[in-house]
N, C-alpha and C positions, 0 to 999 in steps of 0.2 A: 504494500500500500504506500503510495507516494502522494504527497500533498500537491494539490493543483497550484499553479502560480496565482498569486493574489490578483494581479491586474486591476488594482484599484478597489478590490473588494476586501472587507474586513475578514480576518481569519475565521471568526465565529460564524459568519454568513456562509462561508464555503463548507464548514463542518456541518452546519444544519442542512444544507442542500445535499450533501453527499453521504450523510449518515443513514444507513439502512435501519429503519425502525426507530429513528430518533437518536438522541444522545446516548452514549455508552461510556463505560469506564475503560481506560486503557492502563494496564499495569505497567509499572516502571520497567519491568523486565522485557516488555514488548518493544520499547523504543530502540531504534537502530537494529532491531532484529526483524520485527514484523511491520512496524510503522516508523515513519520519520518523526522527529520531535520538532514541531514548528516553533519559531522563536517566541511567539506569544505564550505558548504553553510552557515553555522553559521558564519564561519570566514569571508567570503565575505560580508555577510549582516552587520556584526559588523564594518568592514572597511567602507562600504558605509555609515552607520549611523553616524559614527564619523568623517570621512574625506571628504565626498562629500555632504551629505544632507544639512549641514549647509550653504553651498554655492550655492545650487541649487535654483535659483530664475527664475521666468518666463522671466524677462527682460534679462537674460543671455543666453537664448536659441536662437540659430540661426534658423530662420523659414525656412519652405520649400520654397526655392527661385527657380524661373525658370530662366534659362539662354538661350541665343540665341545659335543656332547651332555653330556659330563661337566661342563663349565663351566656350562652352562645349569642342570643339576641342582643344582649347588652354589649358584649365584646364587639359585635359587628358595628353597632352604632358608635361606640367610643373609638374603635380603630379607624373608622372612615375619616374622622377629623384629626385624630391624634397622629396617625402615621403620615397623613398628608402634610401636616404641619412640620413634623420632624424632617421629612424629606425636603420640604421647602427651605427650612432654616439651614439644613446641611448644605444645600446647593448655594444659598446666599453666602454662607460663611466660607465655602470653598472659593467662590468668586470674589468676595469683597472683604473677607476677614471680619473683624469686629466681634469675634466670639466673646471675648472677655467683657466688652462693653454691654453686650446684650444678654449675657448668661442668666442674670437674676430674673429678668423679664421673661426669658425663655422658660425657666422653671415654673414661674407663676402661670404662664399660658398653658403649660402641660397639665398643671393641676386643674385649671379652669376647664380644660378639654376632657377631664375625667381620668387622669393618670392614676390617682389614688384608688378609685373604684376598679380600674383595670387591674392594678396590682393586687387588690384584695381578691378579685375573682380568680386570678391566676394562682394566688397563694392558696385559696380555698380548694381549688382543683388539685393542686400539688399535695396539700395536706390529706385530702381524701385518698389520693393515689398512695401516699406513704402508709396510711392506715390499712388500706387493702393489701399492700405488699406485706406488712407486718402480720396481718391475719392469715395470709396464705402461708407465710414462713412458719407460723406457729402451728399450723395444721400438719406440716410435714415433720 
């Protein structure tokens, strides 16, 4: 498998167009044996290896938690505005800076948009999950 020449196309666009059945995982051992390693993939893997992997620990992973219908409804409403605002501010700060100047107002706006309720719903779901796991472990 050889990568097509970019010819003005982003590497990810070529991968999406040429992947059979959609995206897939390519093991490290496949590079230079079965497939070539495109520059953008090498760059991303290098960033992952140095910036993320050292901090990736099983205890930091939020598990698959189940929520009630009411909780899901509230999460949907809160997340619509909350996530949009976070993305907007991230973009503004990347383009214009001023994070330190705006940080306190940013935190106030997050609370106004329902961050504390969102955190409580997520925590309640996580607590139920932990209780269920403990009950299962006690049965064994």
